[in-house]
N, C-alpha and C positions, 0 to 999 in steps of 0.2 A: 187701388190692384184689384184685381180679378176676382169678384165675388166667388168664381168658381174654384180658384186655388186659396181660399181663405182658411189658413192653417187652424186657428184659433178657433173656427166653429163648434168643432166637438171638446172645448174647452169648458167646464163647468166650474162656477164662480162660488166658492164658498166665504162667507162674511165670519171675520173672527173677531168678534166682542172683545174689546180689553181694556174697555171702558174703565171698567172697575178693579186692575190690577194693576201691581206698582212692578215693575222689571228696573233693575240697576242698569243705565244706558254705559256702565263701563265693564262689565262683567257678566251680564243678562241672567241675573241670578233673580227669582221670584220672591218679592217681600210681601205679597198678599197678605198671609197669614203670619207672620212677622210680628210681636211687639216691642221686639229690639229699638229702640233710638238712637239716632249719629245720623251722619249724613249730611247733604246739602244737595244746594240747586246749582249748578255751575253754567251760564247762561242759560240753556233752557234744556240742559241734561242732567238727570237725577245721578247723584253719586253716591251710591249706599254706603252706608255702617263699616262695611269690609271693605270698601274702595277708599275709602274715605284720608284716610292717613298717608299713603301711599301717594292719593290723586293731587293731594293738600302739597306735597315735597315739588311737584310738578308746576304748578299752578306761583308757587314762592320764587320756586329757581329762574320761572320766564316772568314775574313782578306782574303776577295777571290774576291777583287779588280782586282786583274794581270788577271781575264777571262774573262772584259770587252772589248770586243774588238775594239768597238768604241761606240760613242753618237751620236745620233742625233743631227746636228746643228739646232739652235733656226729658222733659217730661211729658213728651209725644214720641209714638213710634214714627219710624221711618214710613210706615204707610198713610198714617194718618196725614202726617205733614204733606208727603206727595199729593195726594188727593186733595187740602185746603189747597197748595199752588195750583191745582188745574183748576178747582172750583172761582178761584179768585182770576184766573187767567182765561175763564169762559170756555173751557177746554172737556 
């Protein structure tokens, strides 16, 4: 590409740090400040307590239970559970 025609030259890159945030990969809700327990990790997707029941219906319909990596223990918040899983994965 001709450097004189570089349309990105005026773009400013902004880094957004999400390392300490927990967002549901299904609905997009932010669970960072919630103490609510529930949800699970489906492959690499964090499925929150609000989405878990409905999402599980689809998992069972397609016999995909083997893709559930783990479920949030009842005495742990969804936030703490996902942060622990990230740490275990080295993310």
